[in-house]
mmCIF file of the N, C-alpha and C atoms, coordinates in Angstrom:
data_MODEL
# 
_entry.id   MODEL 
# 
loop_
_atom_site.group_PDB 
_atom_site.id 
_atom_site.type_symbol 
_atom_site.label_atom_id 
_atom_site.label_alt_id 
_atom_site.label_comp_id 
_atom_site.label_asym_id 
_atom_site.label_entity_id 
_atom_site.label_seq_id 
_atom_site.pdbx_PDB_ins_code 
_atom_site.Cartn_x 
_atom_site.Cartn_y 
_atom_site.Cartn_z 
_atom_site.occupancy 
_atom_site.B_iso_or_equiv 
_atom_site.pdbx_formal_charge 
_atom_site.auth_seq_id 
_atom_site.auth_comp_id 
_atom_site.auth_asym_id 
_atom_site.auth_atom_id 
_atom_site.pdbx_PDB_model_num 
ATOM 1   N N  . MET A 1 1  ? -10.772 -33.332 -14.679 1.00 0.00 ? 1  MET A N  1 
ATOM 2   C CA . MET A 1 1  ? -9.623  -32.464 -14.825 1.00 0.00 ? 1  MET A CA 1 
ATOM 3   C C  . MET A 1 1  ? -9.675  -31.384 -13.748 1.00 0.00 ? 1  MET A C  1 
ATOM 4   N N  . LYS A 1 2  ? -8.558  -31.139 -13.108 1.00 0.00 ? 2  LYS A N  1 
ATOM 5   C CA . LYS A 1 2  ? -8.466  -30.099 -12.097 1.00 0.00 ? 2  LYS A CA 1 
ATOM 6   C C  . LYS A 1 2  ? -7.675  -28.928 -12.652 1.00 0.00 ? 2  LYS A C  1 
ATOM 7   N N  . VAL A 1 3  ? -8.185  -27.739 -12.396 1.00 0.00 ? 3  VAL A N  1 
ATOM 8   C CA . VAL A 1 3  ? -7.516  -26.514 -12.798 1.00 0.00 ? 3  VAL A CA 1 
ATOM 9   C C  . VAL A 1 3  ? -7.179  -25.738 -11.536 1.00 0.00 ? 3  VAL A C  1 
ATOM 10  N N  . THR A 1 4  ? -5.979  -25.187 -11.476 1.00 0.00 ? 4  THR A N  1 
ATOM 11  C CA . THR A 1 4  ? -5.558  -24.399 -10.324 1.00 0.00 ? 4  THR A CA 1 
ATOM 12  C C  . THR A 1 4  ? -5.428  -22.938 -10.734 1.00 0.00 ? 4  THR A C  1 
ATOM 13  N N  . VAL A 1 5  ? -6.001  -22.082 -9.904  1.00 0.00 ? 5  VAL A N  1 
ATOM 14  C CA . VAL A 1 5  ? -5.879  -20.636 -10.088 1.00 0.00 ? 5  VAL A CA 1 
ATOM 15  C C  . VAL A 1 5  ? -5.027  -20.112 -8.944  1.00 0.00 ? 5  VAL A C  1 
ATOM 16  N N  . ILE A 1 6  ? -3.961  -19.415 -9.264  1.00 0.00 ? 6  ILE A N  1 
ATOM 17  C CA . ILE A 1 6  ? -3.091  -18.811 -8.257  1.00 0.00 ? 6  ILE A CA 1 
ATOM 18  C C  . ILE A 1 6  ? -3.313  -17.304 -8.311  1.00 0.00 ? 6  ILE A C  1 
ATOM 19  N N  . LEU A 1 7  ? -3.720  -16.742 -7.187  1.00 0.00 ? 7  LEU A N  1 
ATOM 20  C CA . LEU A 1 7  ? -3.980  -15.308 -7.101  1.00 0.00 ? 7  LEU A CA 1 
ATOM 21  C C  . LEU A 1 7  ? -2.900  -14.636 -6.269  1.00 0.00 ? 7  LEU A C  1 
ATOM 22  N N  . PRO A 1 8  ? -2.007  -13.878 -6.891  1.00 0.00 ? 8  PRO A N  1 
ATOM 23  C CA . PRO A 1 8  ? -1.034  -13.113 -6.110  1.00 0.00 ? 8  PRO A CA 1 
ATOM 24  C C  . PRO A 1 8  ? -1.753  -11.907 -5.503  1.00 0.00 ? 8  PRO A C  1 
ATOM 25  N N  . THR A 1 9  ? -1.586  -11.695 -4.216  1.00 0.00 ? 9  THR A N  1 
ATOM 26  C CA . THR A 1 9  ? -2.295  -10.596 -3.553  1.00 0.00 ? 9  THR A CA 1 
ATOM 27  C C  . THR A 1 9  ? -1.345  -9.724  -2.745  1.00 0.00 ? 9  THR A C  1 
ATOM 28  N N  . LEU A 1 10 ? -1.779  -8.496  -2.549  1.00 0.00 ? 10 LEU A N  1 
ATOM 29  C CA . LEU A 1 10 ? -1.114  -7.550  -1.671  1.00 0.00 ? 10 LEU A CA 1 
ATOM 30  C C  . LEU A 1 10 ? -2.132  -6.464  -1.333  1.00 0.00 ? 10 LEU A C  1 
ATOM 31  N N  . ASN A 1 11 ? -2.600  -6.504  -0.099  1.00 0.00 ? 11 ASN A N  1 
ATOM 32  C CA . ASN A 1 11 ? -3.572  -5.519  0.388   1.00 0.00 ? 11 ASN A CA 1 
ATOM 33  C C  . ASN A 1 11 ? -4.821  -5.444  -0.498  1.00 0.00 ? 11 ASN A C  1 
ATOM 34  N N  . GLU A 1 12 ? -5.500  -6.573  -0.618  1.00 0.00 ? 12 GLU A N  1 
ATOM 35  C CA . GLU A 1 12 ? -6.674  -6.683  -1.484  1.00 0.00 ? 12 GLU A CA 1 
ATOM 36  C C  . GLU A 1 12 ? -7.967  -6.892  -0.697  1.00 0.00 ? 12 GLU A C  1 
ATOM 37  N N  . GLU A 1 13 ? -8.032  -6.418  0.542   1.00 0.00 ? 13 GLU A N  1 
ATOM 38  C CA . GLU A 1 13 ? -9.200  -6.695  1.373   1.00 0.00 ? 13 GLU A CA 1 
ATOM 39  C C  . GLU A 1 13 ? -10.518 -6.223  0.763   1.00 0.00 ? 13 GLU A C  1 
ATOM 40  N N  . VAL A 1 14 ? -10.491 -5.207  -0.051  1.00 0.00 ? 14 VAL A N  1 
ATOM 41  C CA . VAL A 1 14 ? -11.724 -4.668  -0.639  1.00 0.00 ? 14 VAL A CA 1 
ATOM 42  C C  . VAL A 1 14 ? -12.357 -5.657  -1.624  1.00 0.00 ? 14 VAL A C  1 
ATOM 43  N N  . SER A 1 15 ? -11.537 -6.386  -2.380  1.00 0.00 ? 15 SER A N  1 
ATOM 44  C CA . SER A 1 15 ? -12.095 -7.223  -3.444  1.00 0.00 ? 15 SER A CA 1 
ATOM 45  C C  . SER A 1 15 ? -11.883 -8.728  -3.297  1.00 0.00 ? 15 SER A C  1 
ATOM 46  N N  . ILE A 1 16 ? -10.971 -9.162  -2.446  1.00 0.00 ? 16 ILE A N  1 
ATOM 47  C CA . ILE A 1 16 ? -10.613 -10.581 -2.415  1.00 0.00 ? 16 ILE A CA 1 
ATOM 48  C C  . ILE A 1 16 ? -11.779 -11.487 -2.027  1.00 0.00 ? 16 ILE A C  1 
ATOM 49  N N  . GLY A 1 17 ? -12.615 -11.061 -1.119  1.00 0.00 ? 17 GLY A N  1 
ATOM 50  C CA . GLY A 1 17 ? -13.735 -11.898 -0.698  1.00 0.00 ? 17 GLY A CA 1 
ATOM 51  C C  . GLY A 1 17 ? -14.699 -12.196 -1.823  1.00 0.00 ? 17 GLY A C  1 
ATOM 52  N N  . SER A 1 18 ? -15.112 -11.196 -2.558  1.00 0.00 ? 18 SER A N  1 
ATOM 53  C CA . SER A 1 18 ? -16.071 -11.428 -3.644  1.00 0.00 ? 18 SER A CA 1 
ATOM 54  C C  . SER A 1 18 ? -15.442 -12.232 -4.778  1.00 0.00 ? 18 SER A C  1 
ATOM 55  N N  . ILE A 1 19 ? -14.177 -11.989 -5.064  1.00 0.00 ? 19 ILE A N  1 
ATOM 56  C CA . ILE A 1 19 ? -13.501 -12.757 -6.113  1.00 0.00 ? 19 ILE A CA 1 
ATOM 57  C C  . ILE A 1 19 ? -13.452 -14.233 -5.736  1.00 0.00 ? 19 ILE A C  1 
ATOM 58  N N  . LEU A 1 20 ? -13.043 -14.524 -4.507  1.00 0.00 ? 20 LEU A N  1 
ATOM 59  C CA . LEU A 1 20 ? -12.933 -15.921 -4.084  1.00 0.00 ? 20 LEU A CA 1 
ATOM 60  C C  . LEU A 1 20 ? -14.294 -16.603 -4.008  1.00 0.00 ? 20 LEU A C  1 
ATOM 61  N N  . ARG A 1 21 ? -15.319 -15.902 -3.552  1.00 0.00 ? 21 ARG A N  1 
ATOM 62  C CA . ARG A 1 21 ? -16.653 -16.495 -3.510  1.00 0.00 ? 21 ARG A CA 1 
ATOM 63  C C  . ARG A 1 21 ? -17.143 -16.827 -4.920  1.00 0.00 ? 21 ARG A C  1 
ATOM 64  N N  . ASP A 1 22 ? -16.873 -15.968 -5.867  1.00 0.00 ? 22 ASP A N  1 
ATOM 65  C CA . ASP A 1 22 ? -17.254 -16.245 -7.255  1.00 0.00 ? 22 ASP A CA 1 
ATOM 66  C C  . ASP A 1 22 ? -16.512 -17.463 -7.797  1.00 0.00 ? 22 ASP A C  1 
ATOM 67  N N  . LEU A 1 23 ? -15.221 -17.551 -7.537  1.00 0.00 ? 23 LEU A N  1 
ATOM 68  C CA . LEU A 1 23 ? -14.420 -18.666 -8.038  1.00 0.00 ? 23 LEU A CA 1 
ATOM 69  C C  . LEU A 1 23 ? -14.792 -19.989 -7.378  1.00 0.00 ? 23 LEU A C  1 
ATOM 70  N N  . ARG A 1 24 ? -15.170 -19.954 -6.109  1.00 0.00 ? 24 ARG A N  1 
ATOM 71  C CA . ARG A 1 24 ? -15.504 -21.194 -5.390  1.00 0.00 ? 24 ARG A CA 1 
ATOM 72  C C  . ARG A 1 24 ? -16.669 -21.932 -6.016  1.00 0.00 ? 24 ARG A C  1 
ATOM 73  N N  . GLY A 1 25 ? -17.486 -21.253 -6.780  1.00 0.00 ? 25 GLY A N  1 
ATOM 74  C CA . GLY A 1 25 ? -18.619 -21.901 -7.426  1.00 0.00 ? 25 GLY A CA 1 
ATOM 75  C C  . GLY A 1 25 ? -18.250 -22.727 -8.646  1.00 0.00 ? 25 GLY A C  1 
ATOM 76  N N  . THR A 1 26 ? -16.983 -22.734 -9.028  1.00 0.00 ? 26 THR A N  1 
ATOM 77  C CA . THR A 1 26 ? -16.531 -23.451 -10.211 1.00 0.00 ? 26 THR A CA 1 
ATOM 78  C C  . THR A 1 26 ? -16.069 -24.851 -9.831  1.00 0.00 ? 26 THR A C  1 
ATOM 79  N N  . GLU A 1 27 ? -16.721 -25.848 -10.392 1.00 0.00 ? 27 GLU A N  1 
ATOM 80  C CA . GLU A 1 27 ? -16.389 -27.235 -10.082 1.00 0.00 ? 27 GLU A CA 1 
ATOM 81  C C  . GLU A 1 27 ? -15.001 -27.601 -10.601 1.00 0.00 ? 27 GLU A C  1 
ATOM 82  N N  . GLY A 1 28 ? -14.244 -28.341 -9.797  1.00 0.00 ? 28 GLY A N  1 
ATOM 83  C CA . GLY A 1 28 ? -12.921 -28.810 -10.195 1.00 0.00 ? 28 GLY A CA 1 
ATOM 84  C C  . GLY A 1 28 ? -11.831 -27.757 -10.146 1.00 0.00 ? 28 GLY A C  1 
ATOM 85  N N  . LEU A 1 29 ? -12.095 -26.646 -9.466  1.00 0.00 ? 29 LEU A N  1 
ATOM 86  C CA . LEU A 1 29 ? -11.129 -25.554 -9.417  1.00 0.00 ? 29 LEU A CA 1 
ATOM 87  C C  . LEU A 1 29 ? -10.442 -25.501 -8.057  1.00 0.00 ? 29 LEU A C  1 
ATOM 88  N N  . GLU A 1 30 ? -9.127  -25.523 -8.072  1.00 0.00 ? 30 GLU A N  1 
ATOM 89  C CA . GLU A 1 30 ? -8.334  -25.327 -6.863  1.00 0.00 ? 30 GLU A CA 1 
ATOM 90  C C  . GLU A 1 30 ? -7.905  -23.867 -6.844  1.00 0.00 ? 30 GLU A C  1 
ATOM 91  N N  . ILE A 1 31 ? -8.103  -23.203 -5.705  1.00 0.00 ? 31 ILE A N  1 
ATOM 92  C CA . ILE A 1 31 ? -7.759  -21.789 -5.582  1.00 0.00 ? 31 ILE A CA 1 
ATOM 93  C C  . ILE A 1 31 ? -6.635  -21.633 -4.570  1.00 0.00 ? 31 ILE A C  1 
ATOM 94  N N  . ILE A 1 32 ? -5.550  -21.007 -4.977  1.00 0.00 ? 32 ILE A N  1 
ATOM 95  C CA . ILE A 1 32 ? -4.429  -20.725 -4.097  1.00 0.00 ? 32 ILE A CA 1 
ATOM 96  C C  . ILE A 1 32 ? -4.206  -19.220 -4.080  1.00 0.00 ? 32 ILE A C  1 
ATOM 97  N N  . VAL A 1 33 ? -4.217  -18.644 -2.896  1.00 0.00 ? 33 VAL A N  1 
ATOM 98  C CA . VAL A 1 33 ? -3.903  -17.228 -2.731  1.00 0.00 ? 33 VAL A CA 1 
ATOM 99  C C  . VAL A 1 33 ? -2.464  -17.143 -2.236  1.00 0.00 ? 33 VAL A C  1 
ATOM 100 N N  . SER A 1 34 ? -1.635  -16.459 -2.983  1.00 0.00 ? 34 SER A N  1 
ATOM 101 C CA . SER A 1 34 ? -0.230  -16.298 -2.632  1.00 0.00 ? 34 SER A CA 1 
ATOM 102 C C  . SER A 1 34 ? -0.019  -14.837 -2.246  1.00 0.00 ? 34 SER A C  1 
ATOM 103 N N  . ASP A 1 35 ? 0.096   -14.594 -0.961  1.00 0.00 ? 35 ASP A N  1 
ATOM 104 C CA . ASP A 1 35 ? 0.149   -13.223 -0.459  1.00 0.00 ? 35 ASP A CA 1 
ATOM 105 C C  . ASP A 1 35 ? 1.582   -12.743 -0.287  1.00 0.00 ? 35 ASP A C  1 
ATOM 106 N N  . GLY A 1 36 ? 1.825   -11.526 -0.754  1.00 0.00 ? 36 GLY A N  1 
ATOM 107 C CA . GLY A 1 36 ? 3.162   -10.948 -0.720  1.00 0.00 ? 36 GLY A CA 1 
ATOM 108 C C  . GLY A 1 36 ? 3.405   -9.996  0.432   1.00 0.00 ? 36 GLY A C  1 
ATOM 109 N N  . GLY A 1 37 ? 2.658   -10.149 1.537   1.00 0.00 ? 37 GLY A N  1 
ATOM 110 C CA . GLY A 1 37 ? 2.917   -9.327  2.716   1.00 0.00 ? 37 GLY A CA 1 
ATOM 111 C C  . GLY A 1 37 ? 1.848   -8.295  3.011   1.00 0.00 ? 37 GLY A C  1 
ATOM 112 N N  . SER A 1 38 ? 0.612   -8.645  2.794   1.00 0.00 ? 38 SER A N  1 
ATOM 113 C CA . SER A 1 38 ? -0.487  -7.706  3.050   1.00 0.00 ? 38 SER A CA 1 
ATOM 114 C C  . SER A 1 38 ? -0.490  -7.210  4.481   1.00 0.00 ? 38 SER A C  1 
ATOM 115 N N  . LYS A 1 39 ? -0.826  -5.943  4.635   1.00 0.00 ? 39 LYS A N  1 
ATOM 116 C CA . LYS A 1 39 ? -0.915  -5.313  5.956   1.00 0.00 ? 39 LYS A CA 1 
ATOM 117 C C  . LYS A 1 39 ? -2.363  -5.065  6.362   1.00 0.00 ? 39 LYS A C  1 
ATOM 118 N N  . ASP A 1 40 ? -3.305  -5.511  5.542   1.00 0.00 ? 40 ASP A N  1 
ATOM 119 C CA . ASP A 1 40 ? -4.720  -5.317  5.834   1.00 0.00 ? 40 ASP A CA 1 
ATOM 120 C C  . ASP A 1 40 ? -5.364  -6.669  6.154   1.00 0.00 ? 40 ASP A C  1 
ATOM 121 N N  . SER A 1 41 ? -6.627  -6.826  5.909   1.00 0.00 ? 41 SER A N  1 
ATOM 122 C CA . SER A 1 41 ? -7.363  -8.053  6.247   1.00 0.00 ? 41 SER A CA 1 
ATOM 123 C C  . SER A 1 41 ? -7.374  -9.093  5.133   1.00 0.00 ? 41 SER A C  1 
ATOM 124 N N  . THR A 1 42 ? -6.562  -8.925  4.140   1.00 0.00 ? 42 THR A N  1 
ATOM 125 C CA . THR A 1 42 ? -6.559  -9.855  3.010   1.00 0.00 ? 42 THR A CA 1 
ATOM 126 C C  . THR A 1 42 ? -6.408  -11.300 3.462   1.00 0.00 ? 42 THR A C  1 
ATOM 127 N N  . LEU A 1 43 ? -5.427  -11.593 4.294   1.00 0.00 ? 43 LEU A N  1 
ATOM 128 C CA . LEU A 1 43 ? -5.181  -12.972 4.716   1.00 0.00 ? 43 LEU A CA 1 
ATOM 129 C C  . LEU A 1 43 ? -6.346  -13.548 5.508   1.00 0.00 ? 43 LEU A C  1 
ATOM 130 N N  . ALA A 1 44 ? -6.896  -12.789 6.420   1.00 0.00 ? 44 ALA A N  1 
ATOM 131 C CA . ALA A 1 44 ? -8.020  -13.278 7.231   1.00 0.00 ? 44 ALA A CA 1 
ATOM 132 C C  . ALA A 1 44 ? -9.212  -13.617 6.352   1.00 0.00 ? 44 ALA A C  1 
ATOM 133 N N  . ILE A 1 45 ? -9.485  -12.792 5.374   1.00 0.00 ? 45 ILE A N  1 
ATOM 134 C CA . ILE A 1 45 ? -10.603 -13.043 4.469   1.00 0.00 ? 45 ILE A CA 1 
ATOM 135 C C  . ILE A 1 45 ? -10.317 -14.264 3.602   1.00 0.00 ? 45 ILE A C  1 
ATOM 136 N N  . ALA A 1 46 ? -9.134  -14.311 3.016   1.00 0.00 ? 46 ALA A N  1 
ATOM 137 C CA . ALA A 1 46 ? -8.786  -15.388 2.094   1.00 0.00 ? 46 ALA A CA 1 
ATOM 138 C C  . ALA A 1 46 ? -8.703  -16.745 2.781   1.00 0.00 ? 46 ALA A C  1 
ATOM 139 N N  . GLU A 1 47 ? -8.219  -16.791 4.001   1.00 0.00 ? 47 GLU A N  1 
ATOM 140 C CA . GLU A 1 47 ? -8.053  -18.071 4.700   1.00 0.00 ? 47 GLU A CA 1 
ATOM 141 C C  . GLU A 1 47 ? -9.372  -18.803 4.906   1.00 0.00 ? 47 GLU A C  1 
ATOM 142 N N  . SER A 1 48 ? -10.463 -18.082 4.954   1.00 0.00 ? 48 SER A N  1 
ATOM 143 C CA . SER A 1 48 ? -11.749 -18.749 5.133   1.00 0.00 ? 48 SER A CA 1 
ATOM 144 C C  . SER A 1 48 ? -12.333 -19.228 3.802   1.00 0.00 ? 48 SER A C  1 
ATOM 145 N N  . LEU A 1 49 ? -11.707 -18.861 2.689   1.00 0.00 ? 49 LEU A N  1 
ATOM 146 C CA . LEU A 1 49 ? -12.283 -19.168 1.376   1.00 0.00 ? 49 LEU A CA 1 
ATOM 147 C C  . LEU A 1 49 ? -11.362 -19.936 0.434   1.00 0.00 ? 49 LEU A C  1 
ATOM 148 N N  . ALA A 1 50 ? -10.068 -20.009 0.736   1.00 0.00 ? 50 ALA A N  1 
ATOM 149 C CA . ALA A 1 50 ? -9.123  -20.637 -0.189  1.00 0.00 ? 50 ALA A CA 1 
ATOM 150 C C  . ALA A 1 50 ? -7.897  -21.131 0.557   1.00 0.00 ? 50 ALA A C  1 
ATOM 151 N N  . ARG A 1 51 ? -7.045  -21.815 -0.162  1.00 0.00 ? 51 ARG A N  1 
ATOM 152 C CA . ARG A 1 51 ? -5.741  -22.216 0.362   1.00 0.00 ? 51 ARG A CA 1 
ATOM 153 C C  . ARG A 1 51 ? -4.834  -20.999 0.274   1.00 0.00 ? 51 ARG A C  1 
ATOM 154 N N  . VAL A 1 52 ? -4.178  -20.663 1.366   1.00 0.00 ? 52 VAL A N  1 
ATOM 155 C CA . VAL A 1 52 ? -3.396  -19.429 1.425   1.00 0.00 ? 52 VAL A CA 1 
ATOM 156 C C  . VAL A 1 52 ? -1.950  -19.730 1.794   1.00 0.00 ? 52 VAL A C  1 
ATOM 157 N N  . LEU A 1 53 ? -1.035  -19.036 1.152   1.00 0.00 ? 53 LEU A N  1 
ATOM 158 C CA . LEU A 1 53 ? 0.363   -19.122 1.546   1.00 0.00 ? 53 LEU A CA 1 
ATOM 159 C C  . LEU A 1 53 ? 0.945   -17.721 1.555   1.00 0.00 ? 53 LEU A C  1 
ATOM 160 N N  . ARG A 1 54 ? 1.976   -17.567 2.311   1.00 0.00 ? 54 ARG A N  1 
ATOM 161 C CA . ARG A 1 54 ? 2.692   -16.292 2.378   1.00 0.00 ? 54 ARG A CA 1 
ATOM 162 C C  . ARG A 1 54 ? 3.992   -16.467 1.613   1.00 0.00 ? 54 ARG A C  1 
ATOM 163 N N  . SER A 1 55 ? 4.313   -15.495 0.790   1.00 0.00 ? 55 SER A N  1 
ATOM 164 C CA . SER A 1 55 ? 5.529   -15.591 -0.012  1.00 0.00 ? 55 SER A CA 1 
ATOM 165 C C  . SER A 1 55 ? 6.252   -14.256 -0.014  1.00 0.00 ? 55 SER A C  1 
ATOM 166 N N  . LYS A 1 56 ? 7.395   -14.240 -0.647  1.00 0.00 ? 56 LYS A N  1 
ATOM 167 C CA . LYS A 1 56 ? 8.101   -12.979 -0.857  1.00 0.00 ? 56 LYS A CA 1 
ATOM 168 C C  . LYS A 1 56 ? 7.239   -12.105 -1.761  1.00 0.00 ? 56 LYS A C  1 
ATOM 169 N N  . PRO A 1 57 ? 7.332   -10.794 -1.615  1.00 0.00 ? 57 PRO A N  1 
ATOM 170 C CA . PRO A 1 57 ? 6.559   -9.925  -2.494  1.00 0.00 ? 57 PRO A CA 1 
ATOM 171 C C  . PRO A 1 57 ? 7.066   -9.980  -3.935  1.00 0.00 ? 57 PRO A C  1 
ATOM 172 N N  . GLY A 1 58 ? 6.194   -9.632  -4.849  1.00 0.00 ? 58 GLY A N  1 
ATOM 173 C CA . GLY A 1 58 ? 6.522   -9.645  -6.273  1.00 0.00 ? 58 GLY A CA 1 
ATOM 174 C C  . GLY A 1 58 ? 5.732   -10.727 -6.979  1.00 0.00 ? 58 GLY A C  1 
ATOM 175 N N  . ARG A 1 59 ? 5.061   -10.345 -8.034  1.00 0.00 ? 59 ARG A N  1 
ATOM 176 C CA . ARG A 1 59 ? 4.171   -11.280 -8.725  1.00 0.00 ? 59 ARG A CA 1 
ATOM 177 C C  . ARG A 1 59 ? 4.876   -12.577 -9.120  1.00 0.00 ? 59 ARG A C  1 
ATOM 178 N N  . GLY A 1 60 ? 6.083   -12.495 -9.649  1.00 0.00 ? 60 GLY A N  1 
ATOM 179 C CA . GLY A 1 60 ? 6.798   -13.698 -10.061 1.00 0.00 ? 60 GLY A CA 1 
ATOM 180 C C  . GLY A 1 60 ? 7.067   -14.632 -8.893  1.00 0.00 ? 60 GLY A C  1 
ATOM 181 N N  . CYS A 1 61 ? 7.554   -14.082 -7.795  1.00 0.00 ? 61 CYS A N  1 
ATOM 182 C CA . CYS A 1 61 ? 7.807   -14.891 -6.595  1.00 0.00 ? 61 CYS A CA 1 
ATOM 183 C C  . CYS A 1 61 ? 6.518   -15.521 -6.086  1.00 0.00 ? 61 CYS A C  1 
ATOM 184 N N  . GLN A 1 62 ? 5.455   -14.742 -6.079  1.00 0.00 ? 62 GLN A N  1 
ATOM 185 C CA . GLN A 1 62 ? 4.183   -15.232 -5.566  1.00 0.00 ? 62 GLN A CA 1 
ATOM 186 C C  . GLN A 1 62 ? 3.609   -16.335 -6.462  1.00 0.00 ? 62 GLN A C  1 
ATOM 187 N N  . MET A 1 63 ? 3.697   -16.163 -7.761  1.00 0.00 ? 63 MET A N  1 
ATOM 188 C CA . MET A 1 63 ? 3.200   -17.187 -8.679  1.00 0.00 ? 63 MET A CA 1 
ATOM 189 C C  . MET A 1 63 ? 4.030   -18.462 -8.585  1.00 0.00 ? 63 MET A C  1 
ATOM 190 N N  . ASN A 1 64 ? 5.333   -18.321 -8.484  1.00 0.00 ? 64 ASN A N  1 
ATOM 191 C CA . ASN A 1 64 ? 6.200   -19.503 -8.347  1.00 0.00 ? 64 ASN A CA 1 
ATOM 192 C C  . ASN A 1 64 ? 5.921   -20.243 -7.047  1.00 0.00 ? 64 ASN A C  1 
ATOM 193 N N  . ALA A 1 65 ? 5.722   -19.514 -5.944  1.00 0.00 ? 65 ALA A N  1 
ATOM 194 C CA . ALA A 1 65 ? 5.409   -20.156 -4.670  1.00 0.00 ? 65 ALA A CA 1 
ATOM 195 C C  . ALA A 1 65 ? 4.091   -20.900 -4.743  1.00 0.00 ? 65 ALA A C  1 
ATOM 196 N N  . GLY A 1 66 ? 3.114   -20.309 -5.398  1.00 0.00 ? 66 GLY A N  1 
ATOM 197 C CA . GLY A 1 66 ? 1.831   -20.983 -5.572  1.00 0.00 ? 66 GLY A CA 1 
ATOM 198 C C  . GLY A 1 66 ? 1.943   -22.219 -6.432  1.00 0.00 ? 66 GLY A C  1 
ATOM 199 N N  . ALA A 1 67 ? 2.730   -22.137 -7.494  1.00 0.00 ? 67 ALA A N  1 
ATOM 200 C CA . ALA A 1 67 ? 2.910   -23.279 -8.383  1.00 0.00 ? 67 ALA A CA 1 
ATOM 201 C C  . ALA A 1 67 ? 3.587   -24.451 -7.676  1.00 0.00 ? 67 ALA A C  1 
ATOM 202 N N  . GLU A 1 68 ? 4.490   -24.157 -6.749  1.00 0.00 ? 68 GLU A N  1 
ATOM 203 C CA . GLU A 1 68 ? 5.172   -25.217 -6.017  1.00 0.00 ? 68 GLU A CA 1 
ATOM 204 C C  . GLU A 1 68 ? 4.218   -26.055 -5.188  1.00 0.00 ? 68 GLU A C  1 
ATOM 205 N N  . ILE A 1 69 ? 3.154   -25.460 -4.673  1.00 0.00 ? 69 ILE A N  1 
ATOM 206 C CA . ILE A 1 69 ? 2.236   -26.247 -3.837  1.00 0.00 ? 69 ILE A CA 1 
ATOM 207 C C  . ILE A 1 69 ? 1.001   -26.725 -4.597  1.00 0.00 ? 69 ILE A C  1 
ATOM 208 N N  . ALA A 1 70 ? 0.871   -26.314 -5.855  1.00 0.00 ? 70 ALA A N  1 
ATOM 209 C CA . ALA A 1 70 ? -0.306  -26.716 -6.655  1.00 0.00 ? 70 ALA A CA 1 
ATOM 210 C C  . ALA A 1 70 ? -0.266  -28.206 -6.975  1.00 0.00 ? 70 ALA A C  1 
# 
């Protein structure tokens, strides 16, 4: 069974790396980061650890965009 986690982000450079590293240790887990327009290093950090997409800002938009590619 595969489980997908969609993380809506916006300027999360302080915590995104440790969160994604922790999640990557879970077998059968797909991780999608749906970014709503970060102006910091969030995307650069996340791209090395998860599947990343850029979406319109807003949690609902970001979750829907992530669900479309899950």
